[in-house]
Structures are given as structure tokens and as C-alpha cells.
C-alpha positions, 0 to 999 in steps of 0.5 A, a space after each residue: 484471447 484478444 491481443 494484449 497490445 491494444 491495452 494502453 498501459 504504461 505501468 502495472 504494479 503489485 503492492 506488498 500491502 493494501 495501504 501502500 497499493 492505495 497510496 501508489 494509486 493515489 500518486 498516479 491518479 492525482 498526477 493524471 494517470 487513469 488507475 485502478 487497483 484490483 485484489 486479484 490480477 484481472 485478465 487482459 480481455 477483462 481490462 480491454 472490455 471494461 476499462 480500455 482507457 486505463 494506463 496503470 493497473 495495480 494488484 493489492 497484495 499482502 506479501 509484506 506479512 507473508 513468511 519467506 517460504 510462501 512468497 514464491 507460491 504467492 507471487 510467481 503466478 501473479 507476476 506471470 499473469 501481470 506480465 501478459 499486460 505487456 506494460 513497459 514497467 512493472 513496480 513491486 511496491 514496497 513500504 517506503 520504510 523498507 519493512 522486511 526481514 529474511 523470515 517475513 515479507 522478504 523484499 530480497 526474495 520478492 526481487 529474486 522472483 521478479 528477476 526470474 519472471 521478467 528477466 530484466 537487464 537490471 532491477 532499479 530499487 528506489 524506496 525513498 518518498 520525499 513528499 512523505 518524509 522518507 529519504 535515502 542518502 548514501 544508501 542510508 534510509 531516514 524517516 521523518 517523525 514530527 519535526 525530526 528526521 531519524 535514521 531508520 534504525 533509530 526510529 522509535 516504532 520501526 526499530 522495535 516493530 513486533 514483526 519486522 524490526 528495522 535495525 539497519 539503516 544501510 539498505 544495501 546491507 539490510 537487503 544483503 541479508 535477504 538475497 545473494 544478488 549483488 547491488 550498486 548505488 547511485 548516490 545523491 552526489 551523482 543525482 545532483 550532477 544530472 540525468 546524463 551522469 546517472 545514466 553513465 553510472 547505471 551503465 557501469 553497473 550493467 557493464 559489471 553485471 550488477 543486477 540490483 541498482 539502488 537510487 538515493 533520493 532526498 528531494 523531489 528533483 532527485 526522484 524525478 531524475 531517477 524515474 526519467 533514467 529508469 523509464 529510459 531503460 524500458 524496451 518495446 515488447 519487454 517489461 522492466 521490473 522495479 522495486 520501490 515506493 509509491 512515489 515512483 508514481 509521481 516521478 514516472 508521471 512527470 516523465 510521461 507528461 514530458 513525453 506526452 504519453 498520458 490520455 487526458 480524456 480518460 479521467 472521470 469527473 472527480 472534481 465534483 464537490 459531493 457530500 461529507 460523511 455523517 459518520 465514519 467507521 475506523 477499524 485499526 489493527 496498527 500499533 504504530 505511534 502515529 496511529 496511536 496519536 490519531 486515535 487519541 485525537 479522534 477520541 477527544 473530537 467526537 469519536 467513540 473509542 472501542 478497544 478489542 482485546 487481540 489476546 483473546 482471539 486465541 481463547 476458545 470461549 468468549 471470543 465470539 461473544 466479545 465480538 458481538 458485544 463490540 459490534 452492538 456497541 459500535 452500531 448503537 453509536 453510529 445510529 446515534 450519529 457518532 463516528 467510531 474507532 475500533 482498535 487493537 492497540 493505541 501506540 507501540 507501548 499498549 500492553 495488549 501487544 505484549 499480552 497478545 505476543 505472550 499468548 501466541 508464543 505460549 501456543 507455539 504461534 508466530 506473528 503471522 498467526 496474530 496478523 491472520 487472527 486479528 485480520 479475520 476478527 476485524 473483518 468480521 466486525 467491519 462486515 457486521 457493523 457496516 451491514 447493520 448500521 448502513 454507514 458508507 465510509 470506512 477507514 482501515 488502518 494497518 497494512 498487515 491486516 487491511 488486506 484480510 479485512 478487505 477480503 471479508 468485505 468482498 472488495 475486488 477493486 479500488 479507485 482513488 477519488 479524494 486525497 486526505 493528506 498524503 498516501 492515504 486517500 479515499 477510494 471507491 470500492 468495487 465489491 462482489 457483495 452488492 451491499 458494499 459496492 461503492 463503499 467509500 474506503 480509506 486505507 491508511 498505513 500505521 505511520 501515515 497521516 496527521 493527527 487529525 486524519 480520522 476527522 479529516 476523512 469524515 469531513 471530506 466531500 465525496 461525489 456519487 459513485 456512478 458519476 466518477 466510476 472508471 469503465 463498466 464495473 457492473 460486469 463480472 470478470 470472464 
């Protein structure tokens, strides 16, 4: 195998869901960092041969929706393989709302695995995303909703999430239910004093052998200061493991620019104007209130709305016939020139959510079975509809199911090309299925985007795939 030190990577990262991974790639790309996201970690030689100018490489995962007992078998092999890239920093990207529980998507367990694999001096944790309306102040987490900023445990959707309800706003207390590792906090007051004082507080935690250090962040300057300090703790020949939001991409890029570490010749011509989409297919597996408003907006702005009944996924008869009926209706609308949004819920009060939970519970099934079943159904629908309609622009909604749908389309890598607001960009997909290679895909988390997000995706201009592609995507991995 070739010497991995020839890679010019500054960062490797793993996202605990597909939408968040795309958001991280967006933060890096718009900051001038050549970035690609893969579904499986590529080999070092593959990156050297096909994408030698990459400076950040990510892997889109689904650990956010995995039971805790499955995390080690899933994450440790991925972490071990990505450790070979020898990037100075490895980011375990978590949702900026810190969605997790001791039983599902445990961030604490993922951190323990990262500590075991990378053996870092300490693990910085920075979940805030100020640009996106996610703030940590004195260790408590807050989320913007409309014109309000709500404490995490008082958010109408997040506090009642069907899989990972967030009933604690103190992130250190929340994480303590998932790991016995002790944590310290760099508060907003210390961050206001500047980089030197932040560094002293980190050193104090190191002196007292505290392995986890949370960072508050209210404003972009706090994020920038924290990232500068974190980068200062990277060591040659070692990889520092960090857990945090997608916006570390912005803060780290600022530090790399200051240190003149970015390759400014590596970015493709993404400034090309390109063309709008005639139609867009939206496939939503989210029950978030923001997504519900977006579906309602789309329905009165030219989209045909088609509901799927997820409670019927567990029925032996009629399930396939219903999916075929939905696919036929969607293809018919798209061929007429009408965009389509397929959804499993419109907001957190949709009765389909409760019917699905009751049906699953009656069969002794948990939330993971619902996610898997819904993902497979939506993946089958997306594959059939795209193949039959020829539509080339797709929006996948919901971090829990987007990964399953992406696998159904044979997607092996994503390249961010056009932002659409914040944290839900349009990407080009690299697919193992020729018909979907170069597909334009937006991955949107449930709580992400303005109400007109779907119409905004439809109107964005995208250049030709071959004119902006990074490296040589046509060769298969060795």
C-alpha cells in the first residue's frame, strides 16, 4: 500500500446520519476545503489515485439510529480504517440537537469507541451551530424555532421525539446517562476572554485527567476561538478525536486559512451557473414540525402531495400493491411536469405516527424496525420513480431514513455543489448504478430549512456533473 502521508488531508469525519454528513461537507466546501463524502471508507490508495487533492473526507453513517449494542461492531472497523488516513483531526459529527439516548444512537458509547481507537489526549465536544440556531450556554443547549430560542427540553418536537426524546438541556448531564467518562466545560465566560484563557482551561482539564471537554458556543466568534484551540492540540503523526456539529467545518476552515493550509487550486468550477430543475422528487420520512410546514408550503406552490401509510408496512397483504400505486401516481405527475412530495407524516401530530407505533408495538417491534421498514419502502419508491420518470433532482428528508434510501440508489459518494439556505445543500451523487451517477441530491434533516425549502431546491441552478466533478469518479475502488 502507498504511504498514506502523501495524502493532504486536514480532516476526516464520520456523520451519524446522512443529512448531517452532507451539512458538514457543505460547511467545508463553501469555506474552500476540497471535500467528498463516501458511504463506506475508501482505502488510502483509492484516495491517492482518484482524489489526490482532497483535504477533507467524510463517511456518511447511520449510527444515530442504531441501538447501543450495535455501535461497536459498526463504528470500530470504520474508525480503524479512517485512522489510516492520518488526518490530524477526526470529527464524529453529531446532530446539533445532540439527539441520542442510552439505548439508541448513544453519543457516549460512540465517544468511548473513538477514545479506544484513536487514544487522544482528550476529546473536545462542541455540539453548537450558531449559524443554524443551535447554541450552548453554561452547558445548556438551546434551539431556534421561528422567532424564538427554546431550551432543548422545551422544544415541541425534540422533547417529544418518538425515538430519542430530549428531556434534558444540560448536555453534560445528558451525556452522563450514556458514559461514565468524566467531562469538563469551557464556558461562554472563558471563551469571551480569548484563546489564551481557553487554552489554560483545557490544560487544567488535562492536568486533572478529565477526558471529555465541552465547549459553549453562542456566537460565531466563540466557535472560531474554540476551533483554533482544538486545532492547536493536534500532533504530528496522531489523530485527535472530536465530537461536534457540522459547523466545526466553518471554524476549522478559518484556522486553516489563517495558517495558509488550504489548497486553493483544488476546487472545481462550481461557480458555473447551470440550469434549474423542471421537476423535483421529494421523499420524506420525517415527522418534524419544520418539515411539516415545508410539505404544506409545497402543496400550495405547485407540488403534488402523496402520503404513504407506514403502519401498513407491517401488514403481509396489500403492502406492495400500495407502493406500486404510489409510484404510478408519482411518475404520472412528474411526466406532466409537476413536482412531487411523498411523505410518511406531516408534522409531529400526524395520526399516522401513532398508528405506526401502535402497530409495531403490537408485533413486539421497536423504533429501529420502524426506521428500517420505512427506509426500505421509501428507497424502493425513490428507485422506481426516478428510473421510470427520468427526473434527476431528488430531496431526501429525515436523517434516520435518508441513509437507507441512499443505499437503495447505490450512492457511494456525495459532492456538495450548491447551498440551499444552511445545512441542506444540493450535491452530486456518485453511484454504483449508472442510471443514478450524477444524480442531483439534497439531504435535509427534519428540523432544517425555511418553509419554502422544496421550491428553493427546484429553482436552484446546477452545472453539468462532468464540469465540476472532483478527481476521477469513473474508476472503481481497488
